[in-house]
C-alpha positions as CSV (number, residue, x, y, z in Angstrom):
1,S,-11.0,-13.7,14.7
2,W,-7.8,-11.9,14.2
3,S,-4.5,-13.5,14.8
4,I,-2.2,-11.9,17.4
5,K,-0.1,-10.6,14.4
6,N,-3.0,-8.7,13.0
7,V,-3.8,-7.2,16.4
8,L,-0.1,-6.1,16.6
9,F,-0.3,-4.7,13.1
10,R,-3.3,-2.7,14.0
11,K,-1.7,-1.4,17.2
12,V,1.5,-0.4,15.4
13,Y,0.1,0.9,12.1
14,V,-3.6,1.3,12.0
15,I,-4.3,3.0,15.3
16,P,-1.5,5.6,15.0
17,T,-2.7,6.4,11.5
18,F,-6.5,6.3,11.8
19,G,-7.1,6.3,15.6
20,N,-9.3,3.9,17.6
21,D,-12.6,4.6,15.8
22,Q,-13.4,1.4,13.8
23,K,-15.9,3.4,11.7
24,I,-13.0,5.5,10.3
25,W,-11.1,2.2,9.7
26,K,-14.0,1.0,7.5
27,E,-14.3,4.3,5.7
28,A,-10.6,4.1,4.8
29,S,-10.7,0.4,3.7
30,P,-10.4,-0.4,0.0
31,I,-12.4,-3.6,0.6
32,E,-15.3,-1.5,2.1
33,F,-15.0,0.9,-0.8
34,L,-15.6,-2.0,-3.2
35,R,-18.5,-3.4,-1.1
36,N,-20.1,0.1,-0.9
37,F,-19.6,0.6,-4.6
38,A,-21.4,-2.6,-5.4
39,E,-24.3,-1.7,-3.0
40,S,-24.7,1.7,-4.6
41,K,-24.8,0.1,-8.1
42,K,-27.4,-2.4,-6.9
43,N,-29.6,0.4,-5.6
44,E,-29.4,2.6,-8.7
45,R,-29.8,0.0,-11.6
46,S,-32.2,-2.7,-12.7
47,Q,-31.3,-6.3,-12.3
48,E,-30.7,-6.7,-16.1
49,L,-28.1,-3.8,-16.1
50,R,-26.4,-5.0,-12.9
51,E,-25.8,-8.4,-14.4
52,N,-23.8,-6.8,-17.2
53,D,-22.2,-4.1,-15.1
54,S,-18.5,-4.3,-14.5
55,K,-16.4,-2.2,-12.1
56,S,-13.5,-2.9,-14.4
57,D,-14.8,0.0,-16.5
58,I,-14.0,2.3,-13.5
59,I,-11.4,0.3,-11.5
60,P,-8.1,-0.6,-13.2
61,P,-6.5,-4.1,-13.0
62,F,-4.8,-4.8,-9.7
63,C,-1.6,-6.5,-8.7
64,V,-1.7,-7.2,-5.0
65,V,1.6,-8.1,-3.4
66,N,2.0,-9.7,0.0
67,A,5.2,-10.8,1.8
68,A,5.3,-14.4,3.0
69,M,5.7,-13.1,6.6
70,D,3.4,-10.1,6.6
71,F,1.7,-9.7,10.0
72,G,-1.1,-12.0,8.8
73,L,-1.9,-9.6,6.0
74,I,-2.0,-12.3,3.4
75,F,-5.6,-12.9,4.6
76,D,-6.4,-9.3,3.9
77,G,-4.7,-9.5,0.5
78,K,-6.8,-12.6,-0.4
79,E,-10.0,-10.9,0.8
80,F,-9.2,-7.8,-1.3
81,C,-8.5,-9.9,-4.4
82,S,-11.8,-11.8,-3.8
83,E,-13.7,-8.5,-3.7
84,L,-12.0,-7.3,-6.9
85,A,-12.8,-10.6,-8.7
86,K,-16.5,-10.3,-7.6
87,A,-16.4,-6.9,-9.2
88,N,-15.1,-8.3,-12.5
89,V,-11.8,-6.5,-12.0
90,R,-8.7,-8.3,-13.3
91,V,-6.5,-9.1,-10.3
92,E,-3.3,-11.0,-9.7
93,H,-2.2,-11.9,-6.1
94,L,1.5,-12.5,-5.5
95,V,2.9,-13.8,-2.3
96,V,6.7,-13.3,-2.3
97,D,8.6,-16.1,-0.5
98,G,11.5,-15.1,1.7
99,T,10.2,-11.6,2.4
100,N,8.6,-9.8,5.3
101,H,6.6,-6.6,5.5
102,A,9.8,-4.5,5.5
103,T,11.8,-6.3,2.8
104,V,9.0,-7.0,0.2
105,T,9.3,-3.5,-1.1
106,R,13.0,-3.8,-1.7
107,S,12.8,-7.1,-3.5
108,E,14.0,-7.1,-7.1
109,I,11.7,-10.0,-7.7
110,V,8.7,-7.8,-6.8
111,V,9.9,-5.1,-9.2
112,D,10.2,-7.7,-12.0
113,L,6.8,-9.3,-11.2
114,C,5.0,-5.9,-11.1
115,C,6.7,-4.8,-14.3
116,E,5.6,-8.1,-16.0
117,F,2.0,-7.5,-14.7
118,I,2.0,-4.0,-16.2
119,R,3.4,-5.3,-19.5
120,K,0.8,-8.0,-19.6
121,E,-2.0,-5.6,-18.9
122,L,-0.7,-3.2,-21.6
123,G,-0.4,-6.1,-24.0
124,M,3.4,-5.7,-24.3
125,S,5.9,-8.5,-24.4
126,L,9.2,-8.3,-22.7
127,Q,10.9,-8.1,-26.1
128,N,8.7,-5.0,-27.0
129,S,9.7,-3.2,-23.8
130,V,13.5,-3.6,-24.6
131,E,13.2,-2.1,-28.1
């Protein structure tokens, strides 16, 4: 069940971008990509290989950022992070207090958090990045 905010989001953003066809919505969905990827791996490999398989060999680490007031998209962010984690992909989910869908991209805090995520993934300390 979608909240009224998600319905509004879909009417304002999704339908103008992808149209009314929910099949197209699914095809464009990163979550569906992960699910389909997992299903294709399941069909082409034995159980023993699947248990050791990791999408992280193919999919890089993710830093998923949501605004605190984000048209109900925090749920989508959590679901995406859950699918990434199931795929053994390193993921960090950040919800930025005091922001909305429009202001989260202009937040210096978000820039700092994303830079720190990249440094961490590259094994760099803040001190190394300054030198």
